[in-house]
C-alpha positions as CSV (number, residue, x, y, z in Angstrom):
1,M,9.7,-7.9,-14.1
2,K,10.3,-9.9,-10.9
3,L,11.5,-8.3,-7.7
4,N,14.5,-9.6,-5.8
5,V,13.1,-11.0,-2.6
6,K,16.3,-10.5,-0.6
7,A,16.9,-6.9,-1.7
8,F,13.3,-5.8,-1.2
9,S,13.0,-7.4,2.2
10,L,16.2,-5.8,3.5
11,A,15.1,-2.4,2.1
12,A,11.7,-2.8,3.8
13,G,13.3,-3.9,7.1
14,I,15.7,-1.0,7.1
15,L,13.0,1.5,6.2
16,W,10.5,0.3,8.9
17,G,13.1,-0.1,11.6
18,I,14.4,3.5,11.0
19,A,10.9,4.8,10.9
20,V,10.0,3.3,14.3
21,F,13.3,4.5,15.7
22,F,12.9,8.1,14.6
23,L,9.3,8.3,15.4
24,T,10.0,7.2,19.0
25,I,12.8,9.8,19.2
26,W,10.5,12.5,17.9
27,F,7.9,11.7,20.6
28,I,10.6,11.8,23.3
29,C,12.2,15.0,22.1
30,F,9.0,17.0,21.4
31,G,7.0,15.8,24.4
32,Y,4.0,14.3,22.6
33,D,1.7,12.1,24.7
34,G,2.8,8.9,23.0
35,N,-0.3,6.9,23.7
36,T,-0.7,5.9,20.1
37,L,2.9,4.9,19.7
38,S,2.9,3.1,23.0
39,L,0.5,0.6,21.4
40,L,3.5,-0.8,19.7
41,G,4.5,-2.2,23.1
42,K,1.7,-4.6,22.8
43,I,3.2,-5.9,19.5
44,Y,6.9,-5.4,20.0
45,L,8.1,-7.2,23.2
46,G,10.1,-4.8,25.4
47,Y,9.2,-1.7,23.4
48,S,8.3,1.6,25.2
49,V,8.5,5.3,24.3
50,T,12.0,5.7,25.8
51,W,15.5,5.9,24.5
52,G,16.1,2.2,25.1
53,G,12.7,1.5,23.6
54,A,13.7,3.3,20.4
55,F,16.5,0.8,19.9
56,I,14.2,-2.1,20.7
57,G,11.7,-0.7,18.2
58,L,14.5,-0.4,15.6
59,I,15.3,-4.1,15.9
60,W,11.6,-5.2,16.0
61,G,10.8,-2.9,13.1
62,F,13.6,-4.3,11.0
63,V,12.5,-7.9,11.7
64,E,8.8,-7.1,10.9
65,G,9.9,-5.1,7.8
66,V,11.9,-8.0,6.5
67,I,9.1,-10.5,7.0
68,C,6.4,-8.3,5.5
69,G,8.8,-7.3,2.6
70,A,9.5,-11.0,1.8
71,I,5.8,-11.9,1.9
72,F,4.9,-8.9,-0.3
73,T,7.7,-9.7,-2.8
74,C,6.8,-13.4,-3.0
75,L,3.1,-12.5,-3.7
76,Y,4.1,-9.9,-6.2
77,N,6.3,-12.3,-8.1
78,K,3.6,-14.9,-8.1
79,F,1.1,-12.5,-9.6
80,V,3.6,-11.2,-12.2
81,K,3.9,-14.7,-13.7
């Protein structure tokens, strides 16, 4: 069975974007150090462990999830053949 590249990519993008967003909010609200999460700032341009950074992480997470989801789905579909 082949996977739909568009559907899988959108699902992966939404999932990863929301995960980055809520993880950032979690770190802000519960006062964790955030050193590990701040490493995303080296990958995601403009990201920081702040409220604004949560929205930037949401956007970058969505973009990364879509790209990785598309690559994964294309590879999967190639191997299923």
